[in-house]
N, C-alpha and C positions, 0 to 999 in steps of 0.2 A: 479102033485101035486103043491099046492100053497105054496109060500114062505112067511114067516114073516120077515119084515125088522124092526129090534128092535134097538132103539137108547137110550142111557142112558143120561137123561137130569138133573136129580137132585141128589145131594149128598146123600150118605147112612150114613154120619156122624150123630150121635145122634139117629139112628134108631136101632131097635133090630138086633142082629148079625145075625140072621137067614135070614134077608132081604139082608145083605152084602153077605152072602154065595150064595143066589140065583142069584144075580148080577154076581158073579164070575162064577157060574155054566152055565149062559147063555153065557159066553165067553166074557163079557165086562170088560175091564181093566181100562178105565178112562172115565171121563165125555165127552160126545159127541162122544163117540165110537159107531160104528154101526156094527151089525152082522146080518146075514141071517140064518134062520132056516127053516126047513120043518115044515108045520103046523100040528103038533101032539097034542093030548090031554096033554101030559106031558109038553110040551113047553107052551101051553095055560095056564096050571095051574100055571106055574112058573111066567108068565106075570101077571096073575090075582093077585098073592101075592104081587107084587111090581110095580103095574100099575101106582101108584102115582109118581114113579121115572122115568118112561119110556115113550117114544113116540114110537108107533108101528103102522105098517100098513100092510095090506095083499096085496100081489103082485101076481096076477094070471099070470101063465105062458101060453104064446100062444101055441096052440096046434101043428098044422100040419106043 
């Protein structure tokens, strides 16, 4: 399964509190922090909600 590489790039200060909670739920603690998650619909939905604050990329895992 593919992995998502998610990096927090812009501050959540002055944004709705819901967006800050989503950042925390993704496991991001401070700016320029990077986490890896499995590519699931739930994680994609969270990314879509705060996409303007993040940089993310899809990393395919090599098979054999």
